[in-house]
C-alpha positions in Angstrom: -51.3 18.3 61.1 -50.2 17.4 65.2 -48.6 14.7 67.2 -50.0 10.9 66.8 -53.4 12.1 65.7 -53.4 14.0 62.5 -55.7 16.1 61.2 -55.9 14.0 57.8 -59.2 15.5 57.0 -58.0 19.4 57.0 -55.5 18.6 54.7 -57.3 16.4 52.5 -59.4 19.4 52.3 -57.2 22.1 51.9 -55.5 20.2 49.1 -59.0 20.0 47.3 -59.2 23.4 47.6 -56.2 24.5 46.4 -55.9 22.3 43.6 -59.7 24.0 42.6 -61.9 22.5 44.3 -64.2 18.8 43.5 -65.1 20.5 39.9 -61.7 20.4 38.6 -61.0 17.0 39.8 -60.5 14.2 36.9 -59.4 11.4 38.9 -58.2 10.2 42.3 -55.4 7.4 43.4 -52.8 7.0 45.9 -49.6 4.8 46.0 -47.6 3.9 48.9 -46.4 7.5 49.5 -48.2 9.9 46.5 -51.6 11.2 46.3 -52.0 11.2 42.8 -54.5 13.7 41.1 -55.5 14.2 37.8 -56.8 17.9 37.4 -59.0 19.3 34.7 -56.5 22.5 34.5 -53.3 22.5 36.1 -52.4 26.1 37.5 -48.0 26.7 39.1 -49.8 28.3 41.9 -51.6 24.9 43.2 -48.2 23.4 42.9 -46.8 26.6 45.2 -49.8 26.3 47.9 -49.7 22.4 48.6 -46.1 22.2 48.5 -46.1 24.5 51.8 -48.7 22.7 53.8 -47.8 20.9 57.1 -47.9 17.2 55.6 -46.8 17.7 52.1 -43.1 16.9 51.6 -43.5 18.0 47.9 -45.8 18.1 44.8 -44.5 16.1 41.4 -46.1 17.1 38.6 -45.4 13.8 35.9 -47.4 12.0 33.4 -50.5 14.0 33.6 -51.1 13.6 37.6 -50.6 16.4 40.5 -48.6 14.3 42.7 -48.8 15.2 46.2 -45.8 13.5 47.7 -47.0 13.0 51.7 -45.1 9.5 52.8 -46.7 7.1 55.0 -49.6 9.1 56.1 -50.8 9.0 52.9 -53.7 6.4 53.3 -55.1 8.2 55.8 -55.2 11.8 53.9 -56.7 9.4 50.6 -59.7 8.3 52.6 -60.4 11.3 53.7 -60.1 13.1 50.4 -62.4 10.8 48.8 -65.3 11.1 50.9 -64.6 14.9 49.5 -64.9 13.8 46.4 -67.4 12.2 44.4 -65.4 10.8 41.3 -68.2 8.1 39.8 -70.4 11.9 39.3 -67.7 13.1 36.5 -67.6 10.1 34.8 -69.5 11.1 31.7 -67.9 14.8 31.6 -65.0 15.2 29.2 -61.9 14.3 30.8 -58.2 15.1 30.2 -56.3 12.7 28.1 -53.2 13.4 27.9 -50.1 11.4 25.6 -50.5 8.2 25.1 -47.7 7.8 27.4 -48.8 9.5 30.4 -52.2 7.5 30.4 -50.3 4.3 30.8 -48.4 5.8 33.7 -51.5 6.7 35.4 -53.0 3.6 35.1 -50.3 1.5 36.3 -49.9 3.4 39.0 -53.6 3.9 40.0 -53.7 -0.2 39.4 -50.5 -1.3 41.3 -49.7 1.1 44.0 -53.2 0.6 46.1 -51.9 -3.0 46.9 -48.0 -2.8 46.4 -47.4 -3.3 50.2 -50.1 -6.9 50.5 -47.4 -7.9 47.3 -44.5 -6.5 49.7 -45.5 -8.7 52.3 -45.6 -11.9 50.7 -42.3 -11.3 49.3 -41.1 -11.0 52.6 -42.6 -14.0 53.8 -41.1 -16.0 51.5 -37.5 -14.5 51.8 -38.1 -15.7 55.6 -39.1 -18.7 54.2 -36.2 -19.1 52.5 -34.2 -18.1 55.9 -35.6 -21.0 57.3 -35.1 -23.4 55.2 -31.0 -22.4 55.1 -31.1 -23.1 59.2 -33.4 -26.3 59.6 -33.3 -28.5 56.5 -36.4 -30.4 57.6 -38.7 -27.7 57.4 -39.5 -27.1 54.1 -40.6 -30.2 54.2 -43.3 -29.7 57.1 -46.9 -29.0 57.2 -45.9 -25.4 59.5 -43.9 -24.6 55.8 -46.8 -25.8 53.8 -49.1 -24.0 54.7 -46.8 -20.1 55.2 -45.5 -20.8 51.6 -49.1 -21.1 50.0 -50.0 -18.2 52.2 -47.3 -16.3 51.0 -47.9 -16.7 47.2 -52.1 -16.7 47.5 -51.7 -12.5 46.3 -49.5 -13.7 43.6 -51.9 -16.5 42.4 -55.0 -14.4 42.4 -53.6 -11.3 41.2 -56.1 -11.2 38.6 -58.6 -10.7 41.1 -56.2 -7.3 42.8 -56.4 -5.7 39.7 -60.0 -6.4 38.9 -60.7 -4.5 42.2 -58.6 -1.0 41.2 -58.8 -1.4 37.7 -62.2 -0.8 37.8 -62.7 1.8 40.4 -59.8 3.7 37.2 -62.0 2.7 34.7 -65.3 4.2 36.2 -66.8 0.7 35.8 -68.1 -2.1 38.2 -65.8 -3.3 40.7 -68.7 -6.9 41.1 -68.4 -7.5 37.4 -65.0 -6.8 36.9 -64.0 -9.0 39.6 -66.6 -12.2 38.2 -64.5 -11.6 35.0 -60.8 -11.7 37.0 -61.9 -14.3 39.1 -63.1 -17.1 36.2 -59.8 -16.3 34.7 -58.3 -17.8 37.5 -60.5 -20.6 37.7 -58.6 -24.4 38.6 -61.4 -25.8 36.0 -59.6 -23.6 33.5 -57.0 -24.2 34.8 -57.1 -27.9 34.4 -58.0 -27.1 30.7 -55.5 -25.4 29.7 -53.0 -28.4 31.1 -55.0 -30.5 28.6 -54.1 -28.3 25.5 -50.8 -28.3 26.9 -50.4 -32.0 26.9 -51.3 -32.1 23.2 -55.6 -31.7 23.7 -57.8 -30.0 21.7 -60.5 -27.4 23.5 -62.7 -25.9 21.1 -64.8 -22.3 22.0 -67.3 -21.7 19.6 -65.3 -23.8 16.9 -62.6 -21.8 17.8 -59.2 -23.4 19.3 -58.5 -22.2 22.7 -54.4 -21.8 23.8 -53.2 -23.0 27.2 -52.6 -19.6 28.7 -53.1 -19.4 31.9 -53.9 -16.3 34.0 -53.1 -16.7 37.4 -50.1 -14.4 38.7 -50.9 -12.5 35.2 -50.8 -8.7 35.3 -52.6 -7.4 31.3 -54.6 -9.6 30.6 -57.2 -8.7 33.7 -55.9 -5.2 33.3 -57.2 -5.1 29.4 -60.4 -7.2 30.3 -61.3 -4.5 32.6 -60.6 -1.5 30.7 -62.7 -3.2 28.0 -65.6 -4.1 30.5 -65.8 -0.3 30.7 -66.6 0.9 27.7 -68.9 -2.2 27.4 -70.9 -1.9 30.5 -71.5 1.8 29.5 -72.6 0.7 26.1 -75.2 -1.7 27.3 -76.6 0.1 30.4 -77.4 2.8 27.5 -79.4 0.4 25.5 -80.9 -2.0 28.1 -83.9 -0.7 30.1 -83.5 0.2 33.6 -86.0 -2.6 34.9 -83.8 -5.7 33.7 -81.0 -3.8 33.7 -79.4 -5.4 37.3 -79.8 -8.9 36.2 -78.5 -8.4 32.3 -76.0 -5.9 31.9 -73.4 -8.6 34.3 -74.8 -11.8 32.1 -73.7 -10.2 29.2 -70.7 -8.5 30.7 -69.3 -12.5 31.7 -70.8 -14.0 28.5 -69.0 -11.4 26.7 -65.7 -10.7 28.4 -64.4 -14.2 30.0 -64.3 -15.8 26.7 -63.0 -12.7 24.6 -60.2 -13.0 27.0 -59.1 -16.6 26.6 -59.4 -16.4 23.0 -58.2 -13.4 21.9 -57.2 -10.4 24.8 -55.0 -12.7 27.2 -52.6 -14.6 24.6 -52.4 -11.4 22.4 -51.1 -8.9 25.8 -49.4 -12.3 27.6 -47.1 -12.2 24.2 -46.9 -8.7 24.8 -45.5 -8.5 28.6 -43.2 -11.6 27.3 -41.7 -9.7 24.6 -41.3 -7.0 26.6 -39.5 -8.8 29.3 -37.3 -10.5 26.9 -36.2 -7.7 25.7 -35.1 -6.1 29.0 -33.3 -10.2 29.7 -31.8 -9.8 26.2 -29.9 -7.1 27.5 -29.7 -8.2 31.0 -27.9 -11.5 29.7 -25.6 -9.8 26.9 -24.5 -6.9 28.4 -25.4 -7.3 32.5 -22.9 -4.4 32.8 -25.0 -2.0 31.2 -28.5 -3.1 32.3 -27.1 -2.9 35.6 -25.4 0.9 35.2 -28.9 1.8 34.1 -31.1 0.6 36.9 -29.0 1.1 39.4 -27.9 4.6 37.8 -31.6 6.1 36.5 -33.8 4.4 39.0 -34.4 6.9 41.4 -34.5 9.3 38.7 -37.7 7.4 37.3 -39.0 7.4 40.9 -39.0 11.1 41.0 -41.3 11.2 38.8 -43.6 8.6 39.5 -43.7 7.0 36.3 -41.9 3.3 38.3 -45.4 1.5 38.3 -44.7 1.1 34.4 -42.1 -2.1 35.0 -44.3 -3.9 37.1 -45.8 -6.0 34.5 -42.6 -6.9 32.8 -41.4 -7.9 36.4 -44.0 -10.3 37.2 -44.1 -11.5 33.9 -40.0 -12.0 34.7 -41.1 -14.0 37.3 -44.2 -16.0 35.9 -41.8 -17.4 33.1 -38.3 -18.2 34.9 -39.4 -17.9 38.4 -36.7 -15.2 38.7 -35.7 -11.4 37.5 -32.5 -9.8 37.7 -34.6 -5.9 37.5 -35.3 -6.0 41.4 -31.7 -7.0 42.0 -30.6 -4.0 40.1 -33.4 -2.3 41.9 -32.1 -2.9 44.9 -28.9 -2.0 44.8 -29.8 1.8 43.3 -32.8 2.2 46.7 -29.4 1.5 49.0 -27.0 4.0 47.3 -29.8 6.5 47.8 -29.7 5.5 52.0 -25.9 5.7 51.7 -26.3 9.2 50.5 -28.5 10.1 53.3 -26.5 8.3 55.5 -23.1 10.5 54.1 -25.0 13.7 55.1 -26.0 12.4 58.6 -22.4 12.1 58.6 -21.0 15.3 56.9 -24.1 17.7 59.0 -23.1 19.7 61.9 -27.1 20.5 61.7 -29.0 18.3 64.3 -32.3 19.1 62.3 -30.5 17.9 59.4 -29.7 14.7 60.7 -33.0 14.0 62.1 -34.9 14.3 59.2 -32.0 12.2 57.6 -32.2 9.8 60.0 -35.8 9.2 59.4 -35.2 9.0 56.1 -33.0 6.5 55.8 -35.2 4.2 58.4 -38.0 4.1 55.2 -35.6 3.5 52.9 -35.2 0.2 54.4 -38.4 -0.7 53.5 -37.8 -0.1 49.9 -39.5 4.0 49.7 -37.2 6.1 48.9 -39.2 9.5 48.5 -38.5 10.7 52.2 -35.1 10.5 50.9 -35.1 11.8 47.9 -37.3 15.2 48.4 -35.7 15.3 52.4 -32.2 15.2 51.6 -30.3 14.1 48.4 -32.1 16.2 45.6 -33.0 18.5 48.1 -28.8 19.3 48.4 -28.0 18.2 44.5 -25.0 16.5 45.1 -26.3 13.4 47.2 -29.0 12.6 44.7 -25.7 12.4 41.6 -23.5 10.8 44.1 -26.5 8.3 45.3 -26.8 7.5 41.3 -23.5 7.2 40.6 -23.1 4.6 43.7 -25.9 3.3 42.5 -24.2 2.8 38.6 -21.1 1.3 40.1 -22.7 -1.2 42.7 -25.0 -2.7 39.9 -21.8 -3.0 37.2 -20.5 -5.0 39.7 -23.1 -7.2 40.8 -23.6 -7.5 37.3 -20.7 -10.2 37.5 -22.6 -12.7 40.0 -25.5 -13.0 38.0 -28.0 -11.5 40.3 -31.3 -12.7 40.7 -34.7 -12.1 42.9 -36.6 -15.3 43.2 -39.5 -13.9 44.8 -41.2 -10.7 43.9 -40.8 -7.8 46.2 -42.8 -5.1 46.1 -40.8 -3.1 47.3 -37.4 -3.6 46.7 -34.5 -3.0 49.6 -32.4 -3.6 51.7 -35.1 -5.8 54.0 -35.5 -8.2 50.9 -32.4 -8.7 49.7 -32.8 -12.6 50.9 -35.2 -13.1 48.1 -31.9 -13.1 46.1 -30.9 -16.6 48.0 -31.0 -20.0 45.7 -29.0 -23.0 45.5 -28.5 -22.8 41.7 -27.7 -19.3 41.6 -25.1 -19.6 44.6 -23.6 -16.0 43.5 -26.7 -14.4 43.3 -26.7 -13.0 46.6 -23.5 -12.2 46.7 -23.4 -10.4 44.2 -26.1 -8.2 45.5 -24.6 -7.9 48.9 -21.4 -6.5 47.5 -23.1 -4.3 45.1 -25.1 -3.0 48.2 -21.8 -2.3 50.1 -20.3 -0.4 47.2 -23.8 1.3 47.1 -23.8 2.7 50.6 -20.7 3.1 51.4 -19.1 5.1 47.8 -22.2 8.0 48.5 -20.8 8.4 52.1 -17.2 8.5 50.8 -17.7 11.2 48.1 -20.0 13.2 50.8 -17.3 13.7 53.1 -14.6 14.4 50.1 -16.8 16.7 48.4 -19.6 17.9 50.5 -22.9 17.8 49.8 -23.6 20.9 48.8 -26.1 24.4 49.6 -29.6 23.9 50.4 -31.3 26.6 48.0 -33.8 27.5 50.9 -32.8 30.5 53.3 -30.6 29.1 55.8 -31.8 29.3 59.5 -28.9 30.2 62.2 -26.5 28.0 63.7 -24.5 26.2 60.8 -24.8 29.3 58.6 -21.3 30.1 58.3 -20.4 26.3 58.2 -22.8 26.1 55.0 -20.9 28.5 53.2 -17.4 27.0 54.5 -18.0 23.3 53.9 -21.2 22.6 51.5 -23.0 21.4 54.3 -27.3 22.8 55.3 -28.2 24.9 58.3 -29.8 23.4 60.9 -33.9 23.9 60.8 -34.5 23.2 57.2 -36.5 20.8 55.7 -37.8 18.2 52.5 -39.4 21.3 51.3 -40.6 24.6 52.5 -43.0 23.6 55.3 -46.4 26.4 55.9 -47.0 27.3 59.6 -49.7 25.6 61.4 -51.5 29.4 60.5 -51.3 32.0 58.4 -49.9 34.3 61.0 -46.2 33.0 60.8 -45.9 33.9 57.2 -47.3 37.8 57.8 -44.7 38.8 59.9 -42.4 40.6 57.7 -45.0 41.5 55.1 -47.1 43.5 57.1 -44.3 45.4 59.9 -43.5 47.3 57.0 -43.7 51.2 57.1 -45.7 50.8 60.4 -42.5 50.2 62.2 -39.9 51.9 60.3 -39.3 54.2 63.0 -38.6 52.2 65.4 -36.0 49.7 63.5 -32.9 50.1 63.6 -30.4 48.9 60.7 -29.5 45.3 61.6 -26.8 44.6 59.4 -24.5 47.5 61.3 -25.3 45.7 64.6 -23.0 43.2 66.4 -22.6 41.2 68.8 -25.5 39.5 70.8 -29.1 40.2 72.0 -31.5 38.2 75.1 -34.8 37.3 74.2 -37.0 37.0 77.4 -39.7 34.5 78.4 -43.3 36.0 77.0 -45.0 33.3 79.3 -44.3 31.7 82.7 -43.9 27.8 82.4 -41.6 24.9 81.9 -39.8 25.1 79.0 -39.8 22.2 76.1 -37.3 21.4 73.7 -38.4 22.7 70.2 -37.8 19.0 68.6 -40.5 17.7 71.4 -43.4 19.4 70.3 -45.8 17.4 68.8 -46.2 19.5 65.1 -43.8 18.7 62.1 -44.8 22.6 61.2 -42.8 22.9 64.9 -40.4 20.2 66.0 -38.6 20.3 62.5 -37.0 24.1 63.0 -38.5 24.7 59.3 -40.4 28.3 61.1 -37.4 28.6 62.7 -35.4 28.3 65.8 -36.4 28.6 69.4 -38.5 26.7 72.3 -41.7 25.9 73.8 -43.1 26.3 76.7 -45.7 24.7 78.6 -47.6 27.4 80.6 -48.2 27.5 83.9 -50.3 30.6 84.1 -52.8 31.9 81.2 -51.1 35.5 80.5 -48.6 36.7 77.3 -46.0 39.8 77.8 -43.3 41.4 75.3 -40.0 39.6 75.8 -38.8 42.5 74.5 -39.1 46.4 73.3 -40.0 46.4 69.6 -43.7 46.3 68.0 -46.4 43.9 66.7 -45.7 43.0 63.4 -49.0 40.7 63.2 -51.9 39.3 64.8 -53.9 35.9 63.9 -57.4 36.9 63.5 -58.8 34.2 65.8 -55.7 35.4 68.4 -54.2 32.3 69.2 -51.0 33.2 67.2 -48.6 36.5 67.6 -45.4 38.0 65.2 -43.2 40.3 67.3 -40.3 42.4 65.8 -37.5 43.4 68.3 -36.0 47.3 67.4 -33.0 45.5 66.2 -34.9 43.7 63.9 -35.9 39.9 65.7 -38.8 38.6 64.5 -40.8 36.4 66.9 -43.3 34.1 66.5 -45.4 33.0 69.6 -48.0 30.2 68.7 -50.4 29.4 71.9 -51.5 26.1 71.9 -51.8 23.7 68.8 -54.5 23.5 66.9 -56.2 26.6 68.6 -56.9 28.5 65.3 -60.8 25.7 65.4 -61.4 27.4 68.4 -62.4 30.6 66.6 -60.9 33.2 68.9 -63.0 32.7 71.7 -60.1 31.3 74.7 -58.2 34.5 74.0 -58.5 37.9 74.6 -56.1 40.5 72.5 -54.5 43.9 74.2 -52.6 44.9 71.4 -53.4 45.2 67.0 -51.3 44.9 64.6 -48.3 48.2 64.4 -48.8 48.8 68.0 -45.1 49.7 69.9 -44.6 47.5 72.6 -42.4 47.6 75.4 -40.7 44.6 77.4 -43.2 43.6 80.3 -46.0 44.9 78.6 -49.3 42.1 78.6 -49.9 41.1 75.3 -52.9 39.0 75.7 -54.5 36.5 77.7 -56.2 33.2 77.1 -58.0 31.0 79.0 -56.2 27.6 79.8 -59.1 25.8 80.9 -60.6 25.9 77.5 -58.7 25.0 75.4 -57.8 21.5 77.7 -61.5 20.9 77.4 -61.6 20.9 74.0 -58.6 18.2 73.9 -56.0 21.2 72.8 -52.6 20.9 73.8 -51.2 24.3 75.6 -47.5 23.5 75.2 -46.1 27.3 72.6 -43.7 27.5 70.6 -41.9 31.0 70.6 -39.5 30.9 67.4 -36.8 33.1 66.2 -38.7 33.5 62.1 -35.5 35.2 60.6 -32.9 32.5 62.1 -31.7 32.7 58.9 -30.3 36.4 59.9 -28.0 35.3 62.4 -25.3 33.5 63.1 -26.5 30.7 65.8 -29.0 30.9 67.7 -28.5 29.9 71.3 -31.7 28.4 73.7 -31.4 28.4 77.1 -30.3 25.6 79.6 -33.1 26.2 82.2 -36.5 24.0 83.3 -38.9 27.1 84.2 -38.8 30.1 82.0 -40.4 33.2 83.8 -41.0 36.7 82.6 -37.8 38.2 84.2 -34.9 35.6 82.6 -33.5 35.0 79.3 -34.4 32.0 77.4 -32.8 32.9 74.3 -30.0 34.5 72.6 -28.8 35.3 68.9 -25.5 35.7 67.9 -25.0 38.1 65.2 
């Protein structure tokens, strides 16, 4: 996936094909960083294939879901995926049920994930109002404050309507009927009637006395309403004649579901949500250090399995009942601890690639999204994950002595939402979270400097391999997960060389010293990190550089053999007589041109000599199709060598060396 304009349709299509096609999809949702699929049949091969796709961080199978961790662009991928899959056509087919716990987790993630950023934005807005009121005490009395305040509270006030939209899609029921039912729950008229009941009055419905339960900001009542509505609507659709169905199905659904919720579903589910919240609050109030240790230490483990949305009803119930919540206070410290672990790796590593990945993941963590940090750095090296969990637990334990709370809901708790803990009635709250966060960010840095951060289990590219063994550091060129080549050619280099090149291959283990590689193209040298394609710029495919060609010919950079050639001719893999494997990819996304610009002069297995013309390409045709001609030149077996030195020149010529391989 290249540059700023990523090929989201292709990634969505590739994922769909890898998991078995539309016929194997029982459900598809998304959250802040994951495409969450419910498959009728799972296979280990699908997980392995998808996890290596460019643009995919990793794949997690949990909670009955096939979770594709993509990151901040998951929304674009989901939109393209939804175009390929008609989920409604499968509504009457038998679906995989899984355990009750898995179904609950899947439901929570499907319902809350799509609008979590809306709640997060509203929470940050409330935090900004808190800061503004502290700096300008009279501001809280102004009309400006009032307008911004009601804007920030609107998503929470009308939360049942958001739930109606997402839950109706998850349960496959009519969205407009669901919204109409939930809108009735947040009607100001019902709020007035509930207030009348709370003041000692009586309101009956068909002789049944109603309770004073209100439904603004509620979670479980609208969720259960839509769930039961899905069964009622299907029942009515099967029994009402199609001529009157469009009118009478909504009519009967409204007449049944709204009163049923007010009379039974609402009071029961509200009692349940409050009961769960009270259970946590009992632990937090009577053993705050234990509550802090559990949440601070294990919250990120819960995130790994993608089940973290299950706590949302409890947290919102706390805000609804008490106007505050300590769970998100401890969550924040757990998030900060992961950022600290990433910072520790950044400071410890000598690998530029690892440092670059860490910086990107750390910045994302500032916004409360830790999946890139987890999969890209901490879990990948294992030790940072452990140190982060330990530090989160210690920081949360310390914070627990300061009575920490959030007083405004934070959809994605993290460093930027700490202001939500400021409250005049609880002056120590913010200090507790700040002190706990300081511990959580500093302690993992110290632990990593003292004990290192482990060795990457993936193959270690050149540059830092010796240091990795000596100091427990990763080598350059590794990424969050194995990133597949933009084309299949690269993966075949070693496999296809085999016996065809045996007579030219030298035992590299017996060689020492260095080997130079000439430029295969004439043009401007560009650092690999500036290639607008993560598969190349990350260094996951190997170290090297890129060339912006000034002509249209590709030459052999050394004596060796053609290991592989892409069927479309846009990429070629070479192997030198001494075992250096070089991959050259002409342009980006040029596979889409189906070979039109390329004219091959060699085939797989051919013996080549330095300076031989390997292929020609039509630069103008590539550029006229809107594709870059920048050409990555990579040593794909970098991990076999101590170091790959990239030349410092600005221009590449076929008679000048651009890479030096140190054995």
